[in-house]
N, C-alpha and C positions, 0 to 999 in steps of 0.2 A: 676867300680874298683873292684878289688879282695879284700875281707875281710877273715879272717878266725875265726872259732870256733875252741875250742880244747875239743876234746872228752875226756871222763872219763879215756880213756887208754893212753892219750896223743898224739893220732892220730890228725894231724890239718884237718879241714873240710872247704874246700874254699866254698865262697857264694858271691852274688853280689845283691844289691838291686837297682830296677829301678823305677820310678814312684812315686806317691801319692795316697793314700787313705787306703781303706780296704785291709789288705794283702793276699797274696796267696802265698803258698810255693810250689815251683815246685821241683820235684824229677825225674831224668831222669831214663832212662832205661840202661840195663846191656851193657857194654862196650862203652856207649856214654858219654856224660856230659851236662853239662848246656847249654853249646852254640849250640852244634850239635843238642840237642834234643828239646831246647825250643827259643833261641835266633834265630839262622839261619831260622826256618820254622815260623818267624813271632810272637811267641807268646807274647814277651817281649812288641812290640809294640801295639798288639792287646789288651792287658790286661792294658797297661798303658793308651791307649787313651779312654778305658771304666772306668778310675778312678781307678784303683786299683795298688797298692804297688806290685810290684813283687819282691819275694825274692826267687832266684834261687840257689840251691846247688850242689856242685859236690859231690857224694858218695866215701866214701873212695875208693882206688883202681883206681879211674877214674878222668879225668880232672886235675885240680890244687892241689887236695887234696893228702894227703900222701897215699903211696900206700904199705903197708905191704904185704908180700908174705906168712903169715902164715893162712890157711883157717881158723882155729879158729876164727880168728878176722873179720869174715865176716858174723857171724851170724845175724838172722833178729832182735834180741831184740837188738844187739849191733848197727847195723845200723839204727834202728829205734831211738835208743837214739841220735844217730848223728844228726838227724834231729831235735830232741827236743834240743840239744846243740845250733843249729843254730838259734832256736826259741828264746832260751835264750839270745844269744848273740845280736840279733836284737831288743829283747825287745818286743817280740810277745807272748801275754799270749793265743789268740784262733783263729789263722788265718785259712782260707780256705786252702784245701791240695789237690793238683793235682799230681798223679804219672803216669807214662807211664810205661807199662811192668814190670821190675824190681821195678821201682818205684812206681807201682800202687800195688805190693807185699807189699812194706814198708807202703805206705798209710793206706791200711787196716790193717796192723799191729799196726800203729798209733792209727787208730780208735778203735780196740779192747782193746789196752792195756794202751793207753795215751789218751782215748777219751775226757777228759776235755781239751784237747789242740786242739782238732779239731772241726772247726764251720760247715764245710760242705767237702764232700769228692768227688774228682772226681777220677775215674779209668779208665785209658786209656789203652787199649792193654793187657786187662786181661777178659777172659771170661770164658766160661762153661769148659774148659779143665783145669782150675786151680784145679777142684776138683779130676781130674786124677793124677796117677804115671807120673811122667817125670824124674825117674833116668836114665833109659837107655839113652834119650836124652843128659842129662847133663853129662854123663860120655862120649859121642861121641865129645861134645863141649869141654870139658877138654881135652881130646885127641889130639884134633885139636890144641887148643892153645899150647900146651906143645911141640907139634911135632918140629922137630929140623929145619923144613923148610917147607914153605906152600905148595911146591911141592910134598912133601911126604902124604899130607892129601888127601884120596880119597872119604871120606864119603861127600856127597852133604851138608848135614846140618852143619857139622863141616867145610867144604870148606868155605861157606857162613860168618861164624862167623870168622874164621881165617881173611879173606879179611877184614871184618870191623873192627878188633881188629889190624891190622896192620897198620891201619891209622897212621899218625903222633902224637906222642906225648903218645901214649898209650903202657901200661906195660903189655905185654902178661902173664908174671908169675903172676902180681898181678889180672888179670882178671880170670886166671886159678884159682887161690885160692879162689876168691869170687865164681866162679862157683861152686867150689868143695864144698865149705862149706854146711852143712846140712840146708836144707829149711824146716822152719817150717810152714806147710800148715794149716792154720786156718779152723776149722770144720765150717759146717753151724750153728751149735750151737754156736759157737763163733761168728759169724757174725751175728747171731740173735740179739746178745747183742748192736750192734753198734745203736745208738738212733739219730745220725744225719742224714740230708739227703744224699743219695749216688747217683752219676750219673755215669754208667757204660757205656764205649765207645769202640767199637769194629769196625773195617773194615769187609765188607761184605765177602771178599776173604781171610781173615785173617787165614790161617789153622792153626798158633800156637796156637790162643785163643779161636776158635769156637765162637760160638753167646754168645753176652753179656746178653741176658736174664734170662739163668739160674744163674748167679751170682747175677745179680741185684736182682733176687727173694728171694736170701739169706739174704737181708737186710730188716729190717722193713719198710723203707722208701727209697727204691731203684727204681731207673727206668733205663731204657736201651734205646742207642740209637746205630743205625747201620748205618755206613758210606757206601755208596754205591760203588760197585767198586773200593774198596781200601783194600790193605793188610796191613800186619805189620809194614811195613816200610812207606809206603805213607799216612797211615791215619792220622799220626803225625801233619803233618801241614794242614789237609784239612779245607777248611772254613765251612763244614756242623759242623764238630767237635768243631771249634771254635764258631760257632753261638750257638751248644746247651750248651757249657759251659757259655758263656755269657748270654744267657736267666736263666741258671741253678743259677748262681750267683746272679742274680739280683732279684730272688723271695724273 
């Protein structure tokens, strides 16, 4: 069942809870939602069977959450505070946090700036390319999302994102605003302040992320897992990814 937390600026953030036990907050990737990123690939069932309480949110602009069209409303500090609003609404003081891709960015932001609210952090779909500039790629994706029709998009990266974003229930202009927003990349010095254990997971053939090791090494207590023969999309539901997470959470 969908519940809603209210962000500081009045935006409604959708979430749902499944299972009983120590809680884990799930934050999905860009242009996805809690169902597509976590429920459909079996994460709800996997975590609930392992005795975990799943709290899965829809980021603003996605899923059942409100979808503003102003890029200024998608800064990382704002979206991280949305996650804190969900924690507060559910009554979670210090859950485990797992984010994938964009959700991994937000999870890291939470660990740096709201570290007292994170027990352990799992970052999926973010790797060594986190430290490189991606402005050109973002501009290509925004152009594709704002194009009048998908047939006019010729850029391969933009075409893939446009096709994913055109799935039923998605708001192209809200997603373009989210992608257009300034992304605050945390420095290695900031990541070095994270005191909790961190697991970084990437697919072996994920060209968007690169290797997980260099990002994991930026954390004082970070470790890396590479999922063989998986790319950015197919890593999400992989059984090795799930096994690594369950082992990490049980330590």
